[in-house]
N, C-alpha and C positions, 0 to 999 in steps of 0.2 A: 485268716478269717474266712476266705472263700471256701476252703476245704473243711473248716470246722463244722461239726454237727450243730444244728440249731436246737438249743435246749435252754430252758430257763435256769435261773440260779438254783432252784430246788430240784433240778434234774428232769423236768417234764420235757419230753421231746416234742418239737414243733416241726411240721413239714412245710418247707418253703418251696413252692413250685412257680413256674412262670407262664405268662400269657404270650403267645406268638401269633403272627398273622401270615407269615410266609415260610415255606420250607427252609429257606436260607437262614431264618432266624435261629435255627438249631445251634449254630455256632455260638450265639449269645448264651444259650442254655449252659453249654459246657464252660464258658468263661465265667459265668455268674455263680456257679456252684449250686444251681437249682437241682432239686431232687427229681425233676421231670417237668412235664408240661401240664398245667392244670386247665388250660383253655387254648385250643388251636382253632382259630376262626377259619372255617373251611370256605367261607364265601369268596376268598381271593380267587378261587377257580371259576367263579360264576360271574364276576363283575368285569366291566370293561370289555365286553365281547358281544358279538351279535347273536351267537348261538350258545346253547347249553354245552358244557363239557361232556365228553363221552364217559361211559363207565370206566373204560380202560385208562383214559387220561386221569381220572380221579384216582383210580387204583395206584397208578405209578407215583402220583404225588404223595399219597398217604403211605405207601410202602417206603418211599425214600425217607420220609420223616421218621417213621418207626425204626428203620435200620440205622439211620444216622444218630439216633438217640442212644444206641448201644445198650439196650436193656432197660433204660429209664422209661417210665410210663408216659403216655401221651393221651390226653383227653381231647377228643375231636368233637366239636360242636357241629351238629348238622346245619345246613345252610340257613343263614339268617342275614339277609342283605341290609337290614336296618331300615329305618324310616325315611332316610334321606337319599336312598338309591332307587332308581327305576331302570333296571337292566332292559336292554333292547329286546331280549327274548321273552320278557314278562308281558303277557297279553292282558293283564287285568286292569290296565289303566292306572291313573294317579288318583289315590283316594283323597277326599276332602280333609281327612285327618289321619295321615298314615300311621301314627302311633297307636291308633285305635282300630286299625284296619287289618289288611292281610299281610301279616308279618310273622316271623319266627315259625313255630310249628304249624300255625294256621296256613301259611303259604305252602309248607311241605305237604300237609294233608290235602290241600286244594289241588296239588299237582302230584298225585301218587306215583306216576311213572318216573318223574324226576326224582322224587324222594326215594323210591326203591332202587333206582340206579345208584344213588349215593350210598344207600345202606349196603347194597351188594359190594360196592367198591371198598367200603370200610371193612366189611366182613372178610373179603378176600385179602386185604392188606393186614388183617389181624394175625396172619400166620408169620409175619415178619417182625413182630415186636409186640410190646404190651400196649395195645390200643384199647381205649375206652370210648364209648359213644355217649354223647350227651344231647338231649333234646332242649331247645331254647323256648322261652316264653310259654311254658305250660301254665294254663290257668285253672284246670279242673281235672278231676280223676277221669271222666270220660275221654277227655282230650289225650291224656297220657295213655289210656288203654288203646285208643285208636293208633297212636304212634307205635306202641309196642306190637300191635297186630300187624302193622306194616313191616316191622322188623322181623317178625316171625315169617311173614310172607316172603320177604327177601331171602331168609335162610332156606326156605323150601325151594325157592327158585334156583338157588345155588346147588342144593342137593339134587334136584332134578337134572341139572346139567353136569353132575359129577364134579363140582368144584368144592374145595374144602375151605374151612375157616376155623378159627380158634373157638372151641366149644365153650370156653370159660370167659368169653368177652363180657365185660361189665357194661351196664346201662345206667345212665344217670339222668336227672332232670335239673333244669335251672329254675331257681326261685327268683323271679323278677317282677312278679305281679302280686299285689297284696292278697288277692283271692287265693293264690297258691300258697303263700305263707300261712294264711289262716287255716287252710285245710291240709297242710303238709302231712299230717299224720296218716291221711288216707292214701298217700303215695308210697309209703315206706315198704310195704310188703311186695311192691311191684318193681322196685329199682334197687341198685346196689350202692348208690351214692347220690349226694345232692351238692349243688354249687349255687351259692347266693350271688346273683348278679346285682350288686348294690347300685350301680349307675341307673339302671331302669327301675329298680325297686323304689329308689328315692323319687325318681321322676313321676312314677305312677301313684305313689303314695301322696305326694305333695301337689300333684297337678302342675308341675313346673318343668318347662323346657330349659335345661341349663344352657342351651345354645342361643336362647332368646335373651338378648342383652337387657330387655326391659324387665325381666323377672329372674334372671340368673342369680342375682344376689340373694334370692330367697331359697336357693338350692342348698339344703342343709343336711349333711350326712348324719348329724347327731340330733336331729329333730326327735323328740320323744316317741312319736308314732313310728318312725323308722327303726329306732332302737328296739321297740317292743316287738316288731315283726321279725327282726334279725334274731333277737333273743329267743322268741318262740320257736323259730325254725331250728336254731342250734340245739336248744334243750330237747325238743321233740325228737330230732334225729339221733342225738347222742343217747337218749334214753333207750331208743330202739336198736342201738348198735349200728347205725348207718353213718358212715363217714360224711362229714359236711365241710365244705370249704367256702371261702369268699373269694370271688374272682373279679369283683369290681375295683374301682380305684381306691376304695377304703382299705383294701388289703395291702396296697403299696404305700400308704401314708403312715410314716413312722409315728406321727402324733396320735394316731388311732390304734396303734399296735397293742398297747397295754389295755385299752378299753376292750378290744376284741378278745384278747387273751382272758380277761376277766369275765367275759361273757361265755367262755368255754370253747372258743374257736382254737383248733389245733392244726389247721391247714390253711395256709395263705397262698393265693395265686396272684401274681402281679407282673408288671413289666420287668424284664431282667435288670434294667438299670436301677430299680428300687430295692432289689433284694438285699444288697449289703447293708443299707441303712436300716431296714426292718430287722435283719438278723442282729445288728448291734443292740437294738432295743430288747429283743428277745433274750439275748445273752446277759443283759443287765437288769432283768426283771425277776423278782421273786413273787410267785403267785399269791402267797399268803399276805404279802405287804400291799397288794392292790385290791384285795377283795372288798374291803370296807368302802373305799371310795367308789369303786365300780357299782357296788350295791346301791349306794346313795344316788348315783347317776341314773340308774335304772328305775328307781322308785319315784323320782321327781318328774313332773311334767312342765317344769319351768325352764325354758331354753337358756335363760341367763344363768340359772344355778348350774345347769349342765355344763355350760362353758367354763364357769369358775371351777367346777369339780374336775373337768378335763385338764385344766391347767395344774391343779393340785396333783392329779394322777401322774402327770408327766414330770413332776418335780419330786416324786417319791424317792427317798434315799433308800436303796435296797441294801439289805444286810448281806 
């Protein structure tokens, strides 16, 4: 099962990749049978320390991961400490509402020296494996263009110093904010791939902190508004020939696998421990048999009906 290719009963290939947080997690990739790393959270290098990591320190970590993957691709997200972290080296203070403050790509753009040091390290490491770079929390086209300008600046800095990098390195953006999902078409000629971060997309769409016990019961991955944003992103990217994945917890939930397949998703990125369960559902699904139910789910705005249809979807007897 681990070595079997993931494809549906009608022969449609599905790419199952994994999320990791530490270089040592690469061992889990090989054991799980994942086709690579869809999300490597680079902030492990930045947290729990008094000072920023050096460019060389970052380079060594990224190089090690790329080499240990032995040719499998790794998508490395630029630093995103999250809303619950306040590293000692960060001099911006604690925001009243961190989720709406200086986080993700906003923090990177506010600290261009830090950002370019990471980009140079990633570029240098790209010579040792198939590294892709992904920007988090993009909210608009101007923001994406600023990040890409910093990436080109980092390339020029390396060229000026006689340092090489992979010329074909791919750049992607995370869709985690409703505004990004709604204008995703404007991103597509500037990037090579997209990844939907459903955890934050749900949080920002529903205005719910899933870590807040008083409202966490309202956190709903199949809320009709969430499904509309995911569907729009997948359809828009697919039509333009841009690969799109889901790297949030929805990707690793077997009860949602058929729904995402029916929405057109062909690349799932999840914790390695969830990969086998998702693969089993993929191998037992015929796309033609789920289309009608998924279509009904996407047309209704009644959460109760969506819940009933999801149950039907997962009870489909595949031919």
